[in-house]
KEZA-458660 format. One line per field, with one value per atom (N, C-alpha, C): z, x, y; residue number from 0; atom name. Coordinates in steps of 0.1 Angstrom, whole numbers, plus 2048, in hexadecimal, padded with zeros to 3 digits. Each point is the difference from the previous one (the first is absolute). Layout:
REM KEZA-458660
Z: [Z;...]
X: [X;...]
Y: [Y;...]
resi: [NUM;...]
name: [CA;...]
END
This chain:
REM KEZA-458660
Z: [9C8;7FD;7F2;7FC;7F2;7F6;803;7F7;7FF;80B;801;7F8;802;7FA;7F0;7FC;7F2;7F9;808;7FB;7FF;80A;800;7F4;7FE;7F6;7F2;7FE;7F4;7FE;80A;7FF;7FF;808;801;7F6;7FC;7F8;7F3;7FE;7F4;7FF;80C;800;803;7F8;801;808;80C;809;804;800;804;80F;804;80E;808;7FA;806;802;7F7;802;80B;801;80B;80E;800;80D;804;7F7;803;805;7FA;804;80F;802;80E;80A;7FC;809;803;7F6;802;809;7FF;808;80F;802;80E;805;7F8;804;7FF;7F7;7FD;7F2;7FC;7F3;7F5;805;7F6;807;7F7;805;809;7FC;807;80F;802;80E;808;7F9;807;803;7F7;802;80B;801;80A;80E;801;80D;804;7F7;803;805;7FA;804;80C;804;80C;80D;7FF;80D;804;80C;804;80E;802;80D;805;80E;805;7FD;7FE;7FD;80D;7FE;80B;806;80D;808;7FD;7FC;7FE;7F3;7F7;7F4;7F6;7F9;7F7;7F5;7FB;7F5;7F9;7F3;7F9;805;802;805;7F5;803;7F6;7F9;7F4;7F8;804;7FE;801;80D;80C;80D;804;7F9;805;80D;808;80E;800;7F5;7FF;7F1;7FE;7F3;7F8;807;7FA;801;7F5;801;7F9;808;7FA;7F8;7F5;7F8;802;805;803;7F6;7FC;7F6;807;7FA;804;7F5;803;7F5;7FF;80A;800;809;7FC;807;80D;800;80D;80B;7FE;80C;804;7F7;803;809;7FC;808;80D;800;80D;80A;7FB;808;805;7F6;803;806;7FC;805;80C;7FE;80B;80B;7FE;80A;806;7F8;805;803;7FA;803;7F7;7F4;7F7;7FA;7FA;7F8;7F1;7F8;7F1;7FC;7FB;7FB;7F2;7F8;7F2;7FB;7F6;7FA;7F6;7F6;7F6;7F4;7F6;7F4;7FB;7FD;7FE;7F2;7F7;7F2;7FB;808;7FC;804;7FD;804;7FA;808;7FC;801;805;802;80E;803;80E;80A;80C;80B;804;803;806;809;80D;80A;80B;809;80B;80D;80A;80E;809;80B;809;80E;80A;80E;808;807;808;7F8;803;7F9;7F5;7FB;7F6;7F4;7F4;7F3;7F8;7FA;7F7;7F3;7F5;7F4;7FD;7FC;7FD;7F1;7F9;7F2;7FC;7F7;7FA;7F4;7FA;7F4;804;7F9;803;7FE;7F7;7FD;80A;809;809;80D;804;80C;800;806;801;80E;801;80C;80A;80D;80A;806;800;805;80F;807;80E;802;808;803;80F;804;80E;804;80B;805;80E;804;80E;806;80B;808;80F;808;80E;804;809;805;7F8;7FD;7F8;807;80E;807;800;802;800;7F2;7F5;7F3;7FD;805;7FE;807;80C;808;7F8;7FB;7F8;7F3;7F9;7F4;803;80B;804;803;805;802;7F2;7F8;7F3;7F7;801;7F7;802;80B;802;7FA;7FD;7FA;7F1;7FC;7F1;7FC;7F8;7FD;7F6;803;7F6;7FF;80B;800;804;7FF;805;80F;805;80F;809;7FA;808;800;7F8;7FF;809;809;80A;7FB;806;7FD;806;7F9;805;80D;807;80C;7FE;809;7FF;803;7F8;802;805;808;804;7F4;7FE;7F5;805;7F8;804;803;7FB;802;80C;80A;80C;7FD;7FB;7FD;7FE;7FC;7FD;7F2;7FA;7F2;7FF;7F9;7FD;7F1;7FA;7F2;7FC;7F7;7FC;7F1;7FB;7F2;7FA;7F4;7FA;7F7;7FA;7F9;7F3;7FD;7F3;802;80C;803;803;801;805;80F;806;80F;804;80B;807;80D;802;80C;808;80C;809;80A;800;80A;80A;80C;80B;809;802;808;80F;807;80E;809;7FC;807;7FE;80B;7FF;7FA;802;7FA;7F1;7FB;7F1;7FA;808;7FB;800;807;803;7F4;7F4;7F4;7F7;803;7F6;801;7F5;800;808;806;809;7F8;7FC;7F8;809;80C;808;805]
X: [A21;80E;803;7F8;802;7FC;7F5;7FC;80B;805;80B;80C;804;80C;7FE;7F4;7FD;800;7FB;800;80E;808;80E;808;7FE;808;7FB;7F3;7FB;805;7FF;803;80F;808;80E;809;7FB;809;7F9;7F3;7F8;800;7FE;800;7F2;7FB;7F2;801;7FA;7FF;7F2;7FB;7F2;7FE;7F4;7FD;803;7FE;803;80F;808;80F;804;7FA;803;7FC;7F5;7FC;80A;805;80B;80D;803;80C;7FE;7F4;7FD;801;7FB;801;80E;809;80E;807;7FC;805;7FD;7F5;7FB;805;809;806;7F8;7F6;7F8;801;7FC;802;7F7;7F3;7F7;7F5;7F8;7F5;7F6;7FC;7F6;804;80D;804;800;804;800;7F1;7F7;7F2;7FA;804;7FA;805;80D;806;7F9;7FE;7FA;7F2;7F8;7F2;7FE;80A;7FF;802;805;803;7F4;7FA;7F5;804;7FC;803;7F3;7FF;7F4;7FF;7F4;7FE;7FA;7F9;7FA;7F5;7FF;7F6;801;80C;802;7FB;7FB;7FB;80B;7FF;80C;801;80C;803;80C;801;80C;80C;80B;80C;807;809;807;809;803;808;80F;806;80E;806;7F9;806;7FF;7F9;7FF;7F8;805;7FA;7F5;7FF;7F6;7FD;7F6;7FB;807;806;808;80F;807;80E;809;808;809;80B;804;80B;80C;80B;80C;80B;806;80B;80D;806;80D;80A;80D;80A;808;7FF;808;7F8;7FF;7F9;806;80D;807;7FE;804;7FE;7F1;7F7;7F2;7FC;803;7FC;808;80C;808;7F8;7FC;7F9;7F2;7F8;7F2;7FE;808;7FF;809;80D;80A;7FF;7FE;800;7F2;7F6;7F3;7F7;804;7F8;7F4;800;7F5;803;7F5;801;7FE;808;7FE;7F4;7F6;7F4;803;806;804;80A;807;809;809;804;809;800;807;7FF;7F2;7FB;7F2;7FC;809;7FD;80A;805;80A;80E;809;80E;806;808;806;7F8;7F3;7F8;7FF;7FB;801;7F7;804;7F9;7F3;7F6;7F3;7FC;7FD;7FC;7F8;7FC;7F7;806;801;803;7F5;7FF;7F5;804;7FA;802;7F4;7FA;7F4;7F6;7FD;7F6;805;80D;806;804;7FC;805;806;80B;807;804;800;806;80D;80A;80D;802;804;801;80D;807;80C;7FD;7F5;7FC;7FC;806;7FE;7F2;7F8;7F3;7F6;804;7F6;7FF;80B;7FF;80C;7FD;80B;807;80C;808;7FB;803;7FD;7F2;7FA;7F2;801;7F5;7FE;7F4;801;7F5;7FE;7F3;7FD;7FA;805;7FB;7FC;7F3;7FC;805;807;804;7FF;802;801;80E;806;80E;80B;7FE;80A;80D;800;80D;807;7F9;806;805;7F9;805;80D;801;80C;80C;7FE;80A;805;7F6;803;808;7FC;807;80E;801;80E;809;7FB;808;803;7F5;802;80A;801;809;80F;803;80E;801;7F5;800;7FE;7F8;7FD;804;80B;806;7F8;7F4;7F9;804;806;805;80F;807;80E;801;80B;802;7FD;801;7FD;7F1;7F8;7F2;7F8;7F8;7F8;7F1;7F9;7F1;7FB;7F8;7FB;7F8;800;7F8;7F1;7F9;7F1;7FC;7F7;7FB;7F2;7FD;7F2;7F8;7F5;7F7;7F6;7FC;7F6;7F2;7FE;7F3;800;809;801;804;80C;805;80F;806;80E;803;80B;803;80F;803;80E;801;809;801;80E;7FF;80C;802;80C;802;806;7FB;807;80C;808;80C;7FD;7F3;7FD;7F8;800;7F9;7F1;7FB;7F2;800;7F5;7FF;7F4;802;7F5;7FD;7F4;7FD;7F7;805;7F8;7FA;7F2;7F9;7F9;7FF;7FA;7F8;7F3;7F8;805;7FF;804;7F6;7F3;7F5;801;802;801;7F4;7F4;7F4;800;806;801;80A;80A;80A;7FC;7F4;7FC;800;7FC;7FF;80B;80A;80B;80A;807;80A;80D;806;80C;80C;809;80B;80C;801;80C;801]
Y: [7C5;800;7FB;7F6;7FB;80A;808;80A;80B;804;80A;7FC;7F3;7FB;800;7FB;800;80E;80A;80D;806;7FD;805;7FA;7F3;7F9;806;802;806;80E;808;80E;803;7F9;803;7F9;7F4;7F7;7FC;804;7FC;7F1;7F9;7F2;7FB;7F8;7FA;7F3;801;7F4;7FE;7F3;7FE;802;802;801;7F3;7F5;7F3;7FF;804;800;809;80B;809;7FB;7F9;7F9;7F6;7F9;7F6;806;80C;807;805;806;804;7F5;7F4;7F5;7FC;800;7FC;80B;80D;80A;7FE;7F9;7FD;7F3;7F9;7F4;7F3;800;7F4;7FD;7F3;7FC;805;803;805;808;807;809;7F9;7F4;7F8;7FE;7FD;7FE;80D;80B;80D;804;7FF;803;7F8;7F3;7F8;804;803;805;80D;809;80D;7FE;7F8;7FF;7F7;7F8;7F8;807;80C;808;808;7FE;807;806;80D;806;807;801;806;80F;804;80E;807;80B;807;7F7;801;7F8;7F1;7FB;7F2;7FB;808;7FC;7FC;7F5;7FD;809;802;808;7FA;803;7FB;807;7F8;806;808;809;808;7F6;803;7F7;7FF;7F4;7FE;805;7FD;803;80E;809;80D;801;809;802;80C;807;80B;802;808;802;80B;80A;80A;7FD;7FF;7FC;80B;807;80A;7F8;807;7FA;809;7FB;807;7FE;80A;800;7FB;7F5;7FB;801;800;800;7F4;7F7;7F4;7F6;7F3;7F6;7FC;7FD;7FB;80A;80D;809;802;7FF;801;7F4;7F4;7F4;800;805;800;80A;80B;80A;7FB;7FC;7FD;7F2;7F6;7F2;7FE;802;7FD;809;80D;80A;803;802;803;7F4;7F5;7F3;7FE;806;7FD;7F2;7FB;7F3;803;7FA;801;7F7;806;7F9;7FB;809;7FC;80B;7FD;809;7FA;809;7FB;80A;7FC;809;801;80D;802;7FC;7FD;7FC;7F6;7F8;7F6;803;7F7;802;80D;807;80D;80C;7FF;80B;805;80C;805;7F7;801;7F8;807;7F7;805;7F5;804;7F6;806;7F7;804;7FA;809;7FC;804;7F8;803;7FC;807;7FD;805;7F6;804;808;80C;808;809;7FD;808;7F8;805;7FA;80A;7FE;809;7F9;808;7FB;807;7F9;806;7FF;80B;800;807;7FA;806;809;7FE;807;80F;809;80E;805;7FA;804;7FA;7F7;7FA;809;806;809;809;80C;80A;7FE;803;7FF;80A;7FE;80A;7FF;7F5;7FE;7FF;803;7FE;7F7;7F5;7F7;800;803;800;7F3;7FA;7F3;801;7FD;800;7F3;801;7F5;802;7F6;801;7FD;808;7FD;807;80D;807;801;803;801;7F2;7F6;7F2;7FD;804;7FE;807;80C;808;7F9;7FB;7F9;7F4;7F8;7F4;804;80A;804;805;807;805;7F4;7F6;7F3;7FA;7FF;7F9;807;80E;807;7FC;7FA;7FA;7F3;7F9;7F2;801;809;802;80E;801;80D;808;805;807;80F;805;80D;7FF;80C;800;7FE;7FD;7FE;80C;80C;80C;804;7F9;804;7F7;807;7F9;801;7F7;800;80D;808;80D;7FF;80B;800;800;7FB;801;80E;806;80E;800;80A;803;806;7FB;805;80A;809;80A;7FA;7F4;7FA;7F6;803;7F9;7F1;7FF;7F3;800;7F5;7FF;7FC;804;7FD;7FD;7F5;7FC;800;808;800;7FA;7F6;7F9;801;803;802;7F3;7FC;7F5;804;7F8;804;808;802;807;80D;805;80D;7FF;7F4;7FE;800;803;801;7F7;7F9;7F9;807;805;808;7F7;7FB;7F7;809;800;809;7F7;806;7F9;80A;7FE;809;7FF;80A;800;7F8;801;7F9;7F1;7F8;7F2;7F9;806;7FB;801;80B;802;7F6;7FB;7F7;7F2;7FD;7F2;7F7;804;7F8;801;808;802;7F5;7FD;7F6;805;7F6;803;7FA;809;7FC;7FC;806;7FE;7F2]
resi: [0;0;0;1;1;1;2;2;2;3;3;3;4;4;4;5;5;5;6;6;6;7;7;7;8;8;8;9;9;9;10;10;10;11;11;11;12;12;12;13;13;13;14;14;14;15;15;15;16;16;16;17;17;17;18;18;18;19;19;19;20;20;20;21;21;21;22;22;22;23;23;23;24;24;24;25;25;25;26;26;26;27;27;27;28;28;28;29;29;29;30;30;30;31;31;31;32;32;32;33;33;33;34;34;34;35;35;35;36;36;36;37;37;37;38;38;38;39;39;39;40;40;40;41;41;41;42;42;42;43;43;43;44;44;44;45;45;45;46;46;46;47;47;47;48;48;48;49;49;49;50;50;50;51;51;51;52;52;52;53;53;53;54;54;54;55;55;55;56;56;56;57;57;57;58;58;58;59;59;59;60;60;60;61;61;61;62;62;62;63;63;63;64;64;64;65;65;65;66;66;66;67;67;67;68;68;68;69;69;69;70;70;70;71;71;71;72;72;72;73;73;73;74;74;74;75;75;75;76;76;76;77;77;77;78;78;78;79;79;79;80;80;80;81;81;81;82;82;82;83;83;83;84;84;84;85;85;85;86;86;86;87;87;87;88;88;88;89;89;89;90;90;90;91;91;91;92;92;92;93;93;93;94;94;94;95;95;95;96;96;96;97;97;97;98;98;98;99;99;99;100;100;100;101;101;101;102;102;102;103;103;103;104;104;104;105;105;105;106;106;106;107;107;107;108;108;108;109;109;109;110;110;110;111;111;111;112;112;112;113;113;113;114;114;114;115;115;115;116;116;116;117;117;117;118;118;118;119;119;119;120;120;120;121;121;121;122;122;122;123;123;123;124;124;124;125;125;125;126;126;126;127;127;127;128;128;128;129;129;129;130;130;130;131;131;131;132;132;132;133;133;133;134;134;134;135;135;135;136;136;136;137;137;137;138;138;138;139;139;139;140;140;140;141;141;141;142;142;142;143;143;143;144;144;144;145;145;145;146;146;146;147;147;147;148;148;148;149;149;149;150;150;150;151;151;151;152;152;152;153;153;153;154;154;154;155;155;155;156;156;156;157;157;157;158;158;158;159;159;159;160;160;160;161;161;161;162;162;162;163;163;163;164;164;164;165;165;165;166;166;166;167;167;167;168;168;168;169;169;169;170;170;170;171;171;171;172;172;172;173;173;173;174;174;174;175;175;175;176;176;176;177;177;177;178;178;178;179;179;179;180;180;180;181;181;181;182;182;182;183;183;183;184;184;184;185;185;185;186;186;186;187;187;187;188;188;188;189;189;189;190;190;190;191;191;191;192;192;192;193;193;193;194;194;194;195;195;195;196;196;196;197;197;197;198;198;198;199;199;199]
name: [N;CA;C;N;CA;C;N;CA;C;N;CA;C;N;CA;C;N;CA;C;N;CA;C;N;CA;C;N;CA;C;N;CA;C;N;CA;C;N;CA;C;N;CA;C;N;CA;C;N;CA;C;N;CA;C;N;CA;C;N;CA;C;N;CA;C;N;CA;C;N;CA;C;N;CA;C;N;CA;C;N;CA;C;N;CA;C;N;CA;C;N;CA;C;N;CA;C;N;CA;C;N;CA;C;N;CA;C;N;CA;C;N;CA;C;N;CA;C;N;CA;C;N;CA;C;N;CA;C;N;CA;C;N;CA;C;N;CA;C;N;CA;C;N;CA;C;N;CA;C;N;CA;C;N;CA;C;N;CA;C;N;CA;C;N;CA;C;N;CA;C;N;CA;C;N;CA;C;N;CA;C;N;CA;C;N;CA;C;N;CA;C;N;CA;C;N;CA;C;N;CA;C;N;CA;C;N;CA;C;N;CA;C;N;CA;C;N;CA;C;N;CA;C;N;CA;C;N;CA;C;N;CA;C;N;CA;C;N;CA;C;N;CA;C;N;CA;C;N;CA;C;N;CA;C;N;CA;C;N;CA;C;N;CA;C;N;CA;C;N;CA;C;N;CA;C;N;CA;C;N;CA;C;N;CA;C;N;CA;C;N;CA;C;N;CA;C;N;CA;C;N;CA;C;N;CA;C;N;CA;C;N;CA;C;N;CA;C;N;CA;C;N;CA;C;N;CA;C;N;CA;C;N;CA;C;N;CA;C;N;CA;C;N;CA;C;N;CA;C;N;CA;C;N;CA;C;N;CA;C;N;CA;C;N;CA;C;N;CA;C;N;CA;C;N;CA;C;N;CA;C;N;CA;C;N;CA;C;N;CA;C;N;CA;C;N;CA;C;N;CA;C;N;CA;C;N;CA;C;N;CA;C;N;CA;C;N;CA;C;N;CA;C;N;CA;C;N;CA;C;N;CA;C;N;CA;C;N;CA;C;N;CA;C;N;CA;C;N;CA;C;N;CA;C;N;CA;C;N;CA;C;N;CA;C;N;CA;C;N;CA;C;N;CA;C;N;CA;C;N;CA;C;N;CA;C;N;CA;C;N;CA;C;N;CA;C;N;CA;C;N;CA;C;N;CA;C;N;CA;C;N;CA;C;N;CA;C;N;CA;C;N;CA;C;N;CA;C;N;CA;C;N;CA;C;N;CA;C;N;CA;C;N;CA;C;N;CA;C;N;CA;C;N;CA;C;N;CA;C;N;CA;C;N;CA;C;N;CA;C;N;CA;C;N;CA;C;N;CA;C;N;CA;C;N;CA;C;N;CA;C;N;CA;C;N;CA;C;N;CA;C;N;CA;C;N;CA;C;N;CA;C;N;CA;C;N;CA;C;N;CA;C;N;CA;C;N;CA;C;N;CA;C;N;CA;C;N;CA;C;N;CA;C;N;CA;C;N;CA;C;N;CA;C;N;CA;C;N;CA;C;N;CA;C;N;CA;C;N;CA;C;N;CA;C;N;CA;C;N;CA;C;N;CA;C;N;CA;C;N;CA;C;N;CA;C;N;CA;C]
END
């Protein structure tokens, strides 16, 4: 992140910043005082790997190694949808290059991690992210209840119906306020769902 920030500052604004200065900026974006604290927190987290072997955890609260970056156009509606409505947790977020610059942040829930970006060059709008979960029908019921508590859509818009998938499963597709879609898939076979996260 520090290398990317340094390259952007040099390329876009012809501003020379040292790598150390960029590390400190990245640390502040993650809510800590300096890079040493952030590095210590990152290296202290260990998670089990395959067959119980230890492996380094993914950085900054990520729940997986591949993280889609979704385009957003306003922070408040994005957090209302992902945090208040869907139940994600904000791992980090804020202006990506200091006050007055576009938002960049990370949200996660169980087996899913997403990055949310206001900057046009980070992600295009209209992405679809597929999430394997257990309990699609129950999740839809919960979201249909939540839509009356958290006004992410107009009062006449209901949570979409669960659809049967051609691969012998069920799918619930939910749109965020910016044209991105989260597609929650569930295999019909209970044995195939055994290890999947349950969101409902």
